[in-house]
C-alpha positions in Angstrom: -21.4 -2.3 28.3 -25.1 -1.8 29.0 -26.4 0.1 26.0 -28.7 -0.2 23.1 -25.9 -1.6 21.0 -24.5 -4.8 22.5 -22.9 -8.0 21.5 -24.6 -11.2 20.4 -25.4 -14.2 22.5 -22.9 -17.1 22.6 -24.9 -19.1 20.2 -25.7 -16.2 18.0 -29.4 -16.4 18.6 -29.7 -12.7 19.5 -27.9 -10.8 16.8 -26.7 -7.3 17.7 -25.1 -5.4 14.8 -22.0 -3.3 15.5 -20.4 -2.7 12.0 -22.0 -2.0 8.6 -20.6 -3.3 5.3 -21.9 -1.7 2.1 -21.2 -3.3 -1.2 -21.6 -1.7 -4.7 -25.1 -2.1 -6.1 -23.8 -4.1 -9.1 -21.8 -6.6 -7.0 -22.0 -10.1 -8.3 -23.9 -12.6 -6.3 -20.9 -15.0 -6.3 -18.7 -12.4 -4.7 -21.3 -11.7 -2.0 -21.8 -15.3 -1.1 -18.0 -15.9 -1.0 -17.3 -12.9 1.2 -20.1 -13.7 3.6 -18.9 -17.3 3.9 -15.3 -16.1 4.6 -16.6 -13.7 7.3 -18.7 -16.5 9.0 -16.1 -19.3 8.6 -14.2 -20.6 11.6 -10.8 -19.1 12.4 -9.0 -22.4 11.9 -10.4 -22.5 8.3 -9.1 -19.0 7.6 -12.4 -17.2 8.3 -13.1 -14.3 10.7 -15.7 -16.3 12.7 -18.0 -13.3 12.9 -21.8 -13.0 12.6 -23.2 -11.3 9.6 -26.8 -10.6 8.4 -28.2 -8.8 5.4 -30.1 -5.6 6.2 -33.8 -6.3 5.7 -35.5 -3.4 3.9 -39.2 -3.4 3.4 -41.9 -0.8 2.5 -42.2 1.8 -0.2 -38.5 2.8 -0.1 -37.2 -0.7 -0.8 -36.3 0.0 -4.4 -34.6 3.3 -3.5 -32.0 1.6 -1.3 -29.2 -0.7 -2.0 -29.9 -4.3 -0.8 -26.2 -4.9 -0.7 -25.9 -3.7 3.0 -24.8 -6.2 5.6 -24.5 -6.0 9.4 -21.6 -7.5 11.2 -21.7 -8.6 14.9 -19.9 -11.0 17.1 -20.3 -13.3 20.1 -18.8 -12.3 23.5 -16.2 -15.1 23.4 -15.1 -14.2 19.9 -14.6 -10.6 21.0 -12.5 -11.7 24.0 -10.2 -13.8 21.9 -10.1 -10.9 19.4 -9.1 -8.5 22.3 -6.0 -10.7 22.8 -5.3 -10.8 19.1 -5.2 -7.0 18.8 -3.2 -6.6 22.0 -5.6 -4.7 24.2 -4.3 -3.6 27.6 -6.8 -3.7 30.4 -6.5 -3.0 34.2 -5.2 -6.0 36.1 -6.4 -6.9 39.6 -3.3 -5.3 41.1 -4.0 -1.9 39.4 -1.4 -2.2 36.6 -2.2 -2.2 32.9 -1.4 -5.5 31.2 -2.0 -7.1 27.9 -5.3 -9.0 27.9 -5.1 -12.7 27.5 -8.2 -15.0 27.3 -6.5 -17.6 29.6 -6.1 -15.0 32.4 -9.4 -13.2 31.8 -10.6 -13.8 35.4 -7.6 -11.9 36.8 -8.5 -8.6 35.1 -10.5 -6.0 37.0 -14.2 -5.6 36.1 -14.3 -8.9 34.3 -17.4 -10.8 35.4 -17.5 -13.6 32.8 -20.2 -12.0 30.7 -20.8 -8.9 28.6 -20.8 -6.2 31.4 -18.8 -3.3 30.2 -15.3 -4.9 30.3 -14.9 -4.0 26.6 -16.2 -0.7 25.4 -18.4 -0.5 22.2 -15.5 1.3 20.5 -13.1 -1.6 21.4 -15.7 -4.2 20.2 -16.0 -2.4 16.9 -12.2 -2.0 16.6 -11.8 -5.7 17.1 -14.3 -6.5 14.4 -12.6 -4.1 12.0 -9.2 -5.8 12.8 -10.7 -9.3 12.2 -12.2 -8.1 8.9 -8.9 -6.4 7.8 -6.9 -9.6 8.6 -9.3 -11.8 6.6 -6.7 -13.1 4.1 -6.9 -14.7 0.7 -6.2 -18.5 0.8 -6.1 -20.5 -2.4 -8.4 -18.1 -4.4 -6.7 -16.7 -7.5 -9.4 -14.0 -8.0 -12.6 -12.7 -6.4 -15.5 -14.9 -7.5 -17.4 -13.2 -10.3 -14.5 -10.9 -11.0 -11.8 -12.7 -12.9 -9.7 -9.5 -13.4 -9.6 -8.8 -9.6 -6.7 -11.0 -8.6 -6.1 -12.1 -5.1 -2.7 -12.7 -3.6 -2.2 -15.4 -0.9 -2.0 -13.9 2.6 -3.2 -10.5 1.6 -6.2 -8.7 3.1 -9.4 -9.5 1.2 -11.3 -6.4 2.6 -8.5 -4.0 1.5 -8.5 -5.6 -2.0 -12.3 -5.2 -2.3 -12.1 -1.6 -1.2 -9.3 -0.7 -3.6 -11.4 -2.1 -6.5 -14.6 -0.4 -5.5 -16.5 -3.6 -4.8 -16.7 -2.7 -1.1 -18.0 0.8 -0.9 -17.7 1.5 2.8 -17.2 0.0 6.2 -18.3 2.0 9.3 -19.3 1.4 12.9 -22.9 2.0 14.0 -23.7 4.7 16.6 -25.2 3.6 19.9 -28.2 5.9 20.3 -28.5 5.5 24.0 -24.8 5.9 24.8 -24.5 8.7 22.3 -27.3 10.6 24.0 -25.7 10.2 27.5 -22.3 11.3 26.1 -23.9 14.3 24.4 -25.5 15.6 27.6 -22.3 15.2 29.6 -20.1 16.7 26.9 -21.6 19.6 24.9 -25.4 19.9 25.1 -25.1 21.8 28.4 -22.8 24.9 28.3 -20.7 24.7 31.4 -17.2 25.6 32.6 -15.8 22.2 33.4 -13.4 19.6 32.2 -14.5 17.4 29.3 -15.5 13.8 30.0 -12.3 12.4 28.4 -12.8 8.9 29.7 -16.3 8.8 28.2 -15.1 10.2 24.9 -12.4 7.6 24.8 -14.9 4.9 25.7 -17.2 5.8 22.8 -14.8 7.0 20.1 -11.4 5.5 21.1 -8.0 6.8 22.1 -7.2 8.9 19.0 -10.1 11.3 19.5 -9.8 11.1 23.3 -6.2 12.4 23.0 -7.2 15.1 20.6 -9.9 16.5 22.9 -7.5 16.1 25.8 -4.9 18.2 23.9 -7.5 20.8 23.0 -8.6 21.1 26.6 -5.0 21.2 27.9 -4.0 23.9 25.2 -7.0 26.0 26.1 -6.3 25.9 29.9 -2.6 26.5 29.3 -3.5 29.7 27.3 -5.4 31.2 30.3 -2.3 32.7 32.0 -1.2 34.2 28.7 -4.7 35.7 28.2 -4.9 37.2 31.7 -1.4 38.8 31.3 -2.3 40.0 27.8 -5.4 41.9 28.8 -3.6 44.6 30.9 -0.9 44.9 28.3 -3.6 45.6 25.7 -5.5 48.0 27.9 -2.7 50.1 29.5 0.4 49.7 27.4 -1.0 49.6 23.8 1.5 52.0 22.2 4.4 51.3 24.7 6.2 48.5 22.8 9.1 48.6 25.2 7.0 46.8 27.8 6.3 44.0 25.4 9.9 42.7 26.0 8.7 41.2 29.3 5.6 39.7 27.6 7.9 38.2 24.9 10.1 36.6 27.6 7.1 35.1 29.3 5.9 33.9 25.9 9.1 32.0 25.4 9.0 30.3 28.8 5.3 29.4 28.4 5.7 27.8 25.0 8.6 25.6 26.3 6.9 24.5 29.5 3.5 24.0 27.8 4.8 21.3 25.4 6.9 19.5 28.0 4.1 19.2 30.5 1.8 18.0 27.8 4.0 15.0 27.1 3.5 14.0 30.7 -0.3 14.5 30.6 -0.4 12.5 27.3 1.6 9.7 28.9 -0.8 9.6 31.9 -3.8 9.4 29.6 -2.2 6.8 27.4 -1.3 4.6 30.4 -4.8 4.9 31.9 -6.3 3.9 28.5 -3.8 1.1 28.0 -2.0 2.3 24.9 1.3 3.6 26.4 3.1 0.2 26.3 1.0 -1.4 23.6 2.9 -2.7 20.7 2.1 -1.3 17.3 0.5 -3.8 15.0 2.3 -4.9 11.8 1.2 -2.4 9.1 -0.5 -3.8 6.0 -0.2 -2.0 2.6 -2.6 0.8 2.0 -5.8 0.0 -0.1 -4.6 2.4 -2.7 -1.1 1.0 -3.0 -0.3 -0.6 -6.4 2.7 -2.2 -8.2 3.9 -5.3 -9.9 3.5 -8.6 -8.1 6.5 -9.6 -6.0 7.5 -10.9 -2.6 7.6 -9.1 0.7 11.0 -9.9 2.3 9.6 -9.6 5.8 6.4 -11.8 5.5 7.5 -13.9 2.5 4.0 -13.3 1.0 3.2 -12.3 -2.5 2.1 -8.6 -2.7 2.4 -5.6 -5.1 5.9 -4.1 -5.1 6.7 -0.6 -6.2 10.4 0.5 -6.6 11.5 3.1 -4.0 13.6 4.7 -6.7 10.5 5.6 -8.7 8.8 7.0 -5.6 11.8 9.2 -4.8 11.9 10.4 -8.4 8.2 11.4 -8.2 8.8 13.2 -4.9 11.9 15.1 -5.9 11.1 15.8 -9.6 7.4 16.5 -9.3 6.1 17.0 -5.7 9.0 19.2 -4.4 8.9 21.5 -7.5 5.1 21.8 -7.2 5.4 22.7 -3.5 8.0 25.3 -4.3 5.8 26.7 -7.1 2.9 27.0 -4.6 5.1 28.8 -2.1 6.2 31.2 -4.8 2.5 31.9 -5.7 1.8 32.4 -2.0 4.6 35.0 -1.7 3.3 36.7 -4.9 -0.2 37.0 -3.4 1.5 38.4 -0.3 3.1 41.2 -2.4 -0.3 42.0 -4.0 -1.7 42.3 -0.5 1.0 44.9 0.4 0.2 46.9 -2.8 -3.5 46.9 -1.6 -2.3 48.1 1.8 -0.4 51.0 0.3 -3.4 51.9 -1.9 -5.8 52.0 1.1 -3.3 54.0 3.1 -2.8 56.6 0.3 -6.6 57.0 0.1 -6.8 57.5 3.9 -4.0 60.1 3.8 -5.8 62.1 1.1 -9.1 62.2 3.0 -9.0 60.8 6.6 -12.6 60.1 7.7 -14.6 57.2 9.1 -15.1 55.3 5.8 -11.5 55.6 4.7 -10.4 54.4 8.1 -12.6 51.3 7.7 -11.0 50.9 4.2 -7.6 50.4 5.9 -8.9 47.0 7.2 -10.3 45.7 3.9 -7.0 44.5 2.4 -6.2 42.4 5.5 -9.7 40.9 5.5 -9.5 40.0 1.8 -6.0 38.6 2.3 -7.2 36.5 5.2 -10.0 35.0 3.1 -7.6 34.4 0.2 -5.2 32.6 2.6 -8.0 30.2 3.7 -9.0 29.5 0.1 -5.4 28.8 -0.9 -4.9 26.5 2.1 -8.0 24.6 1.1 -7.1 24.3 -2.6 -3.5 23.3 -1.7 -4.8 20.6 0.7 -6.6 18.9 -2.2 -3.5 19.2 -4.4 -1.2 17.8 -1.6 -3.5 14.8 -1.1 -3.6 14.1 -4.9 0.2 14.3 -5.1 0.7 12.1 -2.0 -1.6 9.5 -3.4 0.3 9.7 -6.7 3.6 9.1 -4.9 2.2 5.6 -4.1 3.3 5.1 -0.5 3.0 1.5 0.7 2.1 2.2 4.3 -0.5 4.6 5.7 2.0 6.0 8.2 4.3 7.0 5.4 1.5 8.5 3.4 0.4 10.6 6.5 3.9 11.8 7.2 4.5 13.0 3.7 1.0 14.7 3.6 1.6 16.4 6.9 5.0 17.7 5.8 3.6 19.1 2.5 0.6 20.8 4.2 2.6 22.2 7.2 5.2 23.8 5.1 2.7 25.5 2.8 0.4 26.6 5.6 3.2 28.0 7.6 4.5 30.1 4.8 1.0 31.1 3.5 -0.2 32.2 7.0 2.9 33.7 8.5 5.1 35.0 5.6 3.4 38.4 5.6 3.8 38.8 9.3 7.5 38.0 9.1 7.9 40.5 6.2 6.1 43.3 8.2 8.1 42.6 11.4 11.6 42.2 10.0 11.7 43.9 6.6 9.2 46.8 7.0 9.7 46.9 10.8 6.2 48.4 11.1 4.8 47.3 14.5 1.5 49.1 14.1 0.8 47.3 10.8 2.1 44.0 12.3 -0.4 44.4 15.1 -3.3 45.2 12.7 -2.4 42.4 10.3 -2.1 39.8 13.0 -5.4 40.8 14.6 -7.2 40.8 11.2 -5.7 37.5 10.1 -6.5 35.8 13.4 -10.0 37.0 13.8 -11.0 36.5 10.1 -9.6 32.9 10.1 -11.4 32.1 13.3 -14.7 33.4 11.9 -14.3 31.4 8.7 -13.4 28.2 10.6 -16.4 28.6 12.9 -18.7 29.0 9.9 -17.2 26.0 8.1 -16.9 23.8 11.2 -20.0 24.7 13.2 -22.8 26.6 11.5 -22.6 24.9 8.1 -22.4 21.3 9.4 -25.2 22.1 11.9 -27.4 23.4 9.1 -26.7 20.5 6.9 -27.3 18.0 9.7 -30.7 19.6 10.7 -31.8 19.6 7.0 -30.8 16.0 6.5 -32.4 14.8 9.8 -35.6 16.7 9.1 -36.1 14.8 5.8 -35.4 11.4 7.5 -37.7 12.1 10.5 -40.5 13.3 8.1 -40.3 10.1 6.2 -40.2 8.0 9.4 -43.2 9.9 10.9 -45.1 9.4 7.7 -44.4 5.6 7.9 -44.5 4.9 11.7 -45.9 7.9 13.5 -44.0 9.0 16.6 -42.0 5.8 17.2 -38.2 5.8 17.6 -36.0 5.9 14.5 -35.8 2.2 13.4 -32.5 0.5 12.7 -33.0 0.6 8.9 -33.5 4.4 8.9 -30.6 4.8 11.3 -28.3 2.9 9.0 -29.5 4.9 6.0 -29.0 8.2 7.8 -25.5 7.2 8.9 -24.4 5.8 5.6 -25.4 9.1 3.9 -23.2 11.1 6.3 -19.7 12.2 5.2 -16.8 10.1 6.4 -14.7 11.6 9.2 -11.2 11.9 7.8 -9.4 11.9 11.1 -8.0 14.6 13.4 -5.6 16.0 10.7 -7.5 19.3 10.1 -8.3 19.7 13.8 -4.6 19.5 14.8 -3.6 21.7 11.8 -6.0 24.4 13.1 -4.5 24.3 16.6 -1.0 24.3 15.1 -1.7 27.6 13.3 -3.4 29.1 16.3 -0.3 28.2 18.4 1.8 29.9 15.8 -0.2 33.1 16.1 0.1 33.1 19.9 3.8 32.1 20.1 5.4 33.9 17.2 4.0 37.5 17.4 1.6 37.8 20.3 3.9 40.2 22.1 2.8 42.9 19.7 -0.9 41.8 20.0 -1.4 40.6 23.6 -5.1 39.8 23.0 -4.1 36.9 20.6 -4.1 34.4 23.5 -7.5 35.5 24.7 -9.0 35.2 21.2 -7.6 31.7 20.9 -9.1 30.7 24.3 -12.5 31.9 23.2 -12.1 30.1 19.8 -11.1 26.9 21.5 -14.1 27.0 23.9 -16.4 27.1 21.0 -14.2 24.6 19.1 -14.9 22.0 21.8 -18.6 22.3 21.3 -18.5 22.5 17.5 -16.0 19.6 17.2 -18.1 17.5 19.6 -21.3 18.2 17.7 -19.8 17.3 14.3 -18.2 14.1 15.6 -21.4 13.0 17.1 -24.0 14.1 14.5 -22.5 15.3 11.3 -20.0 12.6 10.3 -20.1 8.8 10.4 -18.8 7.4 13.6 -15.1 6.7 13.1 -13.4 3.5 14.2 -11.2 3.7 17.3 -7.6 4.5 16.6 -5.4 3.1 19.5 -2.6 5.7 19.9 -0.3 6.7 22.8 0.4 10.3 21.8 -0.4 13.0 19.2 2.2 11.6 16.8 4.0 13.8 14.3 2.0 16.8 15.6 4.2 16.9 18.8 7.2 17.4 16.6 5.4 20.1 14.6 4.5 22.1 17.7 8.0 21.7 19.1 9.4 23.1 15.8 7.0 26.0 15.9 8.1 26.6 19.5 11.8 26.7 18.4 11.0 29.2 15.6 9.1 31.3 18.2 12.4 31.7 20.1 14.1 33.2 17.1 11.0 35.4 16.3 10.6 36.8 19.8 14.3 37.4 20.3 14.4 39.3 17.1 11.3 41.4 18.2 13.0 42.1 21.5 16.1 43.3 19.6 14.0 45.6 17.5 12.4 47.3 20.5 13.5 50.9 21.2 14.2 50.0 24.8 16.9 47.4 23.9 18.3 49.5 21.0 18.9 52.3 23.5 21.6 50.1 25.1 23.4 49.9 21.8 23.1 53.4 20.3 26.0 53.1 17.8 26.8 49.4 17.8 24.3 47.6 15.6 26.6 44.6 15.1 27.0 44.2 18.8 23.2 44.3 19.2 22.8 41.6 16.6 25.4 39.4 18.2 23.8 39.9 21.6 20.4 38.9 20.3 21.8 35.8 18.6 23.6 34.8 21.8 20.5 35.2 23.9 18.5 33.2 21.3 21.1 30.4 21.5 21.0 30.4 25.3 17.2 30.2 25.3 17.3 27.3 22.7 19.8 25.5 24.9 17.6 26.1 27.9 14.7 24.6 26.0 16.7 21.4 25.2 17.9 21.2 28.8 14.4 21.5 30.1 13.2 18.9 27.6 15.9 16.6 29.0 15.3 17.4 32.7 11.5 17.0 32.6 10.8 13.3 31.9 8.2 12.5 29.3 6.6 9.8 31.5 5.9 10.4 35.2 8.0 8.5 37.7 5.2 6.4 39.1 4.2 5.2 35.6 7.9 4.4 34.8 8.0 2.2 37.9 4.8 0.3 36.9 6.1 -0.2 33.4 9.5 -1.4 34.6 7.8 -3.8 37.1 5.7 -5.2 34.3 8.7 -5.7 32.1 10.6 -7.4 34.9 7.7 -9.8 35.6 7.4 -10.6 31.9 11.1 -11.5 31.7 10.9 -13.7 34.8 7.9 -15.5 33.4 9.7 -16.0 30.1 12.7 -17.5 32.0 10.5 -20.0 33.9 8.9 -20.9 30.6 12.2 -21.5 28.8 14.1 -23.2 31.7 12.5 -26.7 31.3 13.2 -26.6 27.6 16.8 -25.7 28.2 17.2 -28.6 30.7 15.7 -31.1 28.2 18.1 -29.8 25.5 21.0 -30.2 27.9 19.9 -33.7 28.9 19.7 -34.8 25.2 23.0 -33.2 24.4 24.8 -34.9 27.3 23.3 -38.3 26.3 24.5 -38.0 22.7 28.0 -36.8 23.7 
């Protein structure tokens, strides 16, 4: 871990900050003293045993900045014991991935007894965050200086302070040298090559590493579809009969794509030590509230909220609201079709260049409206999900994802389904799909790349001007770096990034047989997406804490659901093609039954394929099984002496 950010010496004489704590400006001095003492106190006394210092601000800007900013670091030994507490998996001397233990630290590969890169900066910062989050209230009844902010024995102090606004933010510091190296190997040089996924994971953690791994895999997987789509677009534009073959290939591709990704994901997760890592016990969310009660699992006092009330809020408020939004989305769709008819009527009256351009205007307006509605609905969905008062973050995320996915699917694809299967107008379907896809990509690039880049340049220019005025051409000092990073927006996770890829996957898999260039456009979009996402993660948002994860979570199910819907859509499009209809000239019922039968056969094939292709490669299964066997054998040896003693005592007493 040779970098500008490091860990502190064993005696704490050389303090190296890793995490920033910012308290509210009006925080009481009693609360600050109490919190700092709890962070510094020994573990056996209920403290976190971390190092903490107040940020020293001097000069003309002292009064402009909050003095309530504290830097948290740790000694190397404390990080190693913390690595065992959080259950980190590291590479053992025999090449297998095993749970790290401080007692066996010498048996792990790359461990040399000192701070040498054995733990990445992301892992160090994650350990510190874990230790802060598990800092629990002891005998205190309330936060010193805040009699109304009650504390519950055994509950997280940091989460309580966050929920009450006393603790404004906690974020990990960027490592300037390591970030510069990562930037040059990742996105600063435009090149056709694989992303440095191990370096991304090393700096940002497994969550972001897996997202960029999926983005890369999805992009490369689309290349065959793009190559096949180009000749279809160039030579068979009006011959929809030939799209039957393209639709069949589309179905096979979408199935194999997701199954192979599971294996790739498992390989990455095993290499990064998260595949067999046990999930930590989830604490209640900072925003969770309720009456004081007992947790039946932990036996601790904590807020309790009746599940019945939550279910009533979901089914009596959230579900009707989502249905109302879906109705409004469909109503906007019908307005769009009225605009299409109006533009078409003008073109029929006077066909010329300008009226032909007018034909695309309704689709462009509708695409912009779709993006605006998705954005507004996202805020409403977050508000409702907060109001439902879910206890765990995982439950909160699952309900939010479900709300957003349902609306976005209907909002983005309802018009295409209506054109394809009600109007059965393939020319309009092709035009609408192309316009929606291209417009949404342009808007996303503006919002995700150009706007953040402009804001970042503007913000950095102000900071560097101030630094140059104060210090000349010297490197940005730590105080200015922390000020710059604290003013950045908080990165809210990969939710929006996965959502964008989900919608693009829908455009490719659902209707691309009528617009074969869809895959090529998505490939081009994703190539730029890699650079824009990399830039915004490195320079626009605060550095996020590492999120140990073994897969892409609920998004895998979302993509598989979209793939199953694509089977129905493509089979229906095949049934509507003139080539297939020619085989059933006077038997429409037979045609429908045949299409349904083929659809069921393909769905069955998808499920068989999912069963046949193992999610985890064989060599990794063997390593995991070997590790489990050795763990059981070690447990037997540990228990055996106790059993013999128990039998001896039992025999003597009988």
